[in-house]
N, C-alpha and C positions, 0 to 999 in steps of 0.2 A: 352402640360401638355403632358408625355409619360404614353402609361395603359402598366399595373404591371402586365400585365397574355402575352406579345404580344410584346410590347414593339414598339410598334406603334405612331406613333405621333396622339393625337387625340385635336382633338377642343375646342375650348373653351363653356365650357355650353356646350357640348354635355353630355346624360346619359347613351349610351351604346359604344365602343369602335368600329369606321366603318372597322377594319380589320376581329376581330375575335368574335365583338360581347358581351364579357364582361362587366358587368353592370360601369362603372367610381365610385368609390370613393373617394369624392373629402378629402382630411388631415381635421382635429377636426379642431375648431377654439376655443383656450379658452373659456373657461365662466368665462363670468363673477362673478363676487360676489356683492351678495345682503345687507344692513349691516340691519340688525330683527329689530334696534331701529326707523330706519329715512327712512327704506330704498331706498337707496341710490345707486347706480349700482357704486363698484370698479373694479379694477383689477386685472383677473384671482389670483389664491397666493396672496391676499394680505395679514395682520395681521390684520390693523386698517382701520375704515371708515376712506374716505377721508369728509365726509362734518361732521359728528361730535366727530370722535375719540374713537366712539367705538370697541373695540375689535370683529372681526368677529367670528361665529359661526364655527366650520367646515363644516356642509351644506353651509353656504356662502360660504367658501371659497371652496369650490366644485362646488358653480356655481348654487344650489339651489335656487331659488328667496325664497326669506321673503313671510311674507304674511302679506306685510304690505302693500296691493291693496286697502283697505278698502277709503273711505274721510279721508280729516283731518289729516292723518297716524292714524289715530285708531288701532287697536293690537286688533287682531282677540278676545282676552279674551275679550275687552271690551263688549264686547254683549252679554256675559255672561250672564252677571248685567239684560239687558233691557230684556234678549229672560229668565231667571228667575222670574225675576219679575209680566209680561206678562203672561206666561207660570197660574205661581199660585192665577191672578188676569182676565187675560182674555181666560184660556187652551180652552173654549169651540169650544174659535170661530180662530182659531190655530194662534194669531199673531206671538206667541213665536217662530212660523216651518216659520214663513214672515220676522224674523228678519235675522233670521242663515241662510236664502234664499231657506230653502226647501217648497216654492212654489205650487209642485205639491201636497206637504202633509198637507200645510192650506189648499187649496183648500179643499182636504179631509172633513180636522176638518167644516171648514168651511161648506158645504154645507152639510156633517151630521145635523149639528147643525140647521144653518136655517129651511131647510124641513123634521124637528124634531121638531121644533118650528109650525111652517106653520099646516105641517101634526096634530100634536095634538090637536087644533084648529078644526081639520075637526072632529076627531075621540075622543075628551072632552078629553086630554091628554095622549093616550094610550102610546104618541111615547114622551113624557118626557120624562121619566126616558135614553133616551139614550142620551138625553142631559145630565143630570148630571153622564151619562159616558161619554164622553168628557170632562168636562170640570172636572174632577179625573181624565183624560188622563195629560190631561195640567199640571193640580196642583203636580202631581209626574214626570212630564218631569223637570216644574223651582224646583219643590224643589233637582231634581238631576243636575241642572245644576249648582244652586247653590252650593253646597257640593260639585262640582268638582276644582281637583285643577285648574291651569288658565292652565298649560301643559296640563292636562289630556284632560278638555276640548275640548282646540285644535285639538288634539290627536280626542280626538273622534268626536267630531262633524265638526271640521271645516275640518282637513287634511283628516278625516277618513269617514268624509259624511251623519252617523248614523241619518237617519230618526226618528227614534223610537225610543225613552225611550232609 
């Protein structure tokens, strides 16, 4: 390989040219296309998935992996219903946050709920309204999850990593 700056020969695996010190820029490898339906890796520029025959989207054809890394080839939108129902029923415990992969936010909700429950026992229920606040937050978030379209849900909570409301 020759240095694009000075033309000197560059050893394989070198990061910089030994003659002039210019950084070695390797030619870009063609990006693979991932099927949004089954997650199969296809050749760059492919129009249809080689596994399921599904037309590849522009993003997939450009090489951006589709969000299909969930177990059993589940789509990210399939978490919408589980997170929404858990948000409504178990919102104060933050279960819906854990379902979406937001462990820190889930831990915050769980800590506040459990801490206020124990603290409320010690203070004759003085801290128990905070448990209700956590439940209301979970209820609101659960309703928001269930009322969003699948595309909106994925864009906001999977791709956008929006943890709260």
